N, C-alpha and C positions, 0 to 999 in steps of 0.2 A: 504493500500500500504506500502510495506516495505521501510523504509527510508534508504538512502545510507550513508555510512561513508566517511570520507575524502579521503580514498584510492580509492574510487569508482569514485570520481569527478576529472575532469581535472583542471589544473591551470586556463584555460580559463573560466571554469564554476565558480570556486571560485572567480576569479577576477570580473566577471560580477555580482555575488552576492554582493560582497563588494561595487561595484560602484552603486548599485541599492537602491533607497529609499524603505524602508520596506512597506510603505503604498501606495504611489502613483505609484510605479513601474518605476519611471523615472530613467534613467541611466545617471550618470555624464559623461561629455566628449563625448556626443553623436556625435558631429561634426567630431571627429577623431576616433570614436570607432572602425572602421574597422582596423586601424593601431594597436590599442591596442589588439584587439582580434587576429589578425594575429600574432602579436608579442608574445602573450601568447602561441599560438600553436607552434611557432618556438622555443621558449624557452623550452617548454616541450620536443619537439623532440630533442633538443640539450642536455638536461639533461639525456635523455634516450640513448644517443649515436646513434640516428637514422639519424642525419644530422651533418655536420661539415661546418665550415666557414674557408675560406682561406684568412687570413689577408694579405698575400703577393699578392693577386689578388683583387685589388679594382678598381672599375670604378665609373661612375657618380652616379650609384644607390647603392653605398656601396660595402662592401665585397661580394665576390661570395660565394654562399651557395650550398653545394653538398649533395645529398642523399647518405647515407651509404648503400652499397649493403648488402643484407642479414640481414638487421635490420628493417624489416617492423613491425610496431606496431600492437598490437592486437585490440586496440580500433578503432572503425570505423571512428571516426572523425580524430584521429591522423593518421590513415592509409591513409585517403583521402588527408590530408595535406602533408604527406610524398610522396605520389604519385605525387602531384603537384610540389614539389621540384624536384622530379626525372625526370620530363618531359625534362628539360634542365637546364643547369647552368645559374643562374641569380643573380643579385645583391639583397641584403637583402631588400632594399626599394621596389623594384618591387614585391617581394614575399609577403611582408606585405600587399600590396594592393590586390594582386590576391587571397591570402588566406583569408584575412579579409572581402573581398566582395564576395567571392565564397564559398568554402567548410566550412569556419569558420564564416560565416556571423551571424549577431545578431539573426535572427530568428531561425537559427539552434541551437545555444547555448541555447536560451530561451526554445525551445521545449524540449531539453534534460533535462533541469532543471525542467520543468513541469512533464515530464515522471518520474523523480526521486522523485517527491513529495516535492522538495525543494521550488518550486514556485507554486503559485495558479493562474490559468487563469480563468477569468470570462467574459462571453459575455452577454451584455445587449442591449435592444432596446431603442433607444431614440425617443420620440414622436411616438412610435409604428411603426416606419419605419426603422430607421437607426441602424444598429448593430455596437456596439463598444466593443472592447476587451481590458481588462485591466489585468495587472499582479501585484501580491503582493507576499511578502515573506511568505511562508507557514511554513517552518521549521525554526522558529526564533531561536531555541536552537542551531542549527547547525551554523547559521550565527553568533550568539553571540560568540560561541567558536572560530570561524574563526577570528573575529575581535580581540578577546583577544590575540590570538597568534601573530597577527601583532602588536598589541599595546605593548605586552611584549618586542618585538624586538625594536620598535621605541621609546618607552617611558622609559621602564625599563632597556634597554641595554642587554636584553637576547640574547644569541648566536643563530642565526637562522639556521634551516635546509635549504637545497637548495630550497625547495618548498616555504617556507615562505619568504626567501630572494628574490625569484623571484617575488612573489606577491607584496612585499613592493617596489621593484625596478620598477615594471611595473606601480604601482599606482603613484610613483614619476614621472616616465618618461611621463605618460599620462597627468600629471598636475591635477589629480583629488583628490589627497590625502587631500588637505584642506577641501574638501566636507565632510570628515569623522570626522570633528572637534568635533561633539557631543560625539563620541566614542573614538576618538584618538585626544586629544587636540592638536591643531596646535601651533607649537612653533619653534624657531630657532633651538633648539636641534633636534626636530623631522625632520625638513627640512634637516639638516646636515646629520643625520643618514640615512635618506632615499636616499639622493644623493650618499652616500658611497655605498649603496647596488645597486643603479642604475648603478654605474660605475664599479661594480664588476661582474665577470663572474659567480661565485658561481657554478662551476661544469659544466656549459654549454659551457665552453671555449669561443671561439670567438663569437659563435652564440648569446649568451645572451648579451654580451657587444655590439655587432653590432646592435641588435634589440633595446635595450634600448636607445642607442645613437640616432638611427633613429626616434623612437617614440617621444623622448624628443624634438628633433629638429623640427619635424613636428608640435607637439603641440605648441611649442614656436612660430613658424612661423605663425600658425593660430591665436594665441592670439594677435600678433603684427598687423596682417592684420585687425582683428576686431576692435582693439583699434584705428586704424588710419582712420577708416571709419566714 
């Protein structure tokens, strides 16, 4: 199977790969993953000029997001997300849920990564009766290069491109960046740099900023709820 390059994979696929444990296939931040995946798709649509956010029109569910006419993406997953935005004008938080649990749900993203040869899917029988399916990283070279790009930005202070900035910002907003400590040592410097990227639009204008603010707020709220129980 021909392996794909960075340009073939979407931000949401790279983000999922970064958040996944190479061996166990466990994905960090699973409790709010739909927000993160929905956010990654909206950010990519914003970077490509397929959607726009109106900062002057904000409701209970955040800034209103509009699909840009005549700017339908070619990728099937992005196209489906763009169509969902185009159904009617909604707040960014509503869209994060609808896209992250619908067209951009976890299973869809994982299936794409398996098809691309980046992930390996194995099905086994337990006790000869029960089937269990597991995921692991197949293309470790691709993931290593991806981690190095993010590490260079967060640890070494390299200037990021829009894509890498979005990945770092989404990792920060989702609260999962500390789980990468073996590859990207967690420190106050890394935290500060990631927060800077989280608060920046980096070419996606208001969309990226709105998405990252919402994902961060939801993740923080979940953490508080868990800690108080």
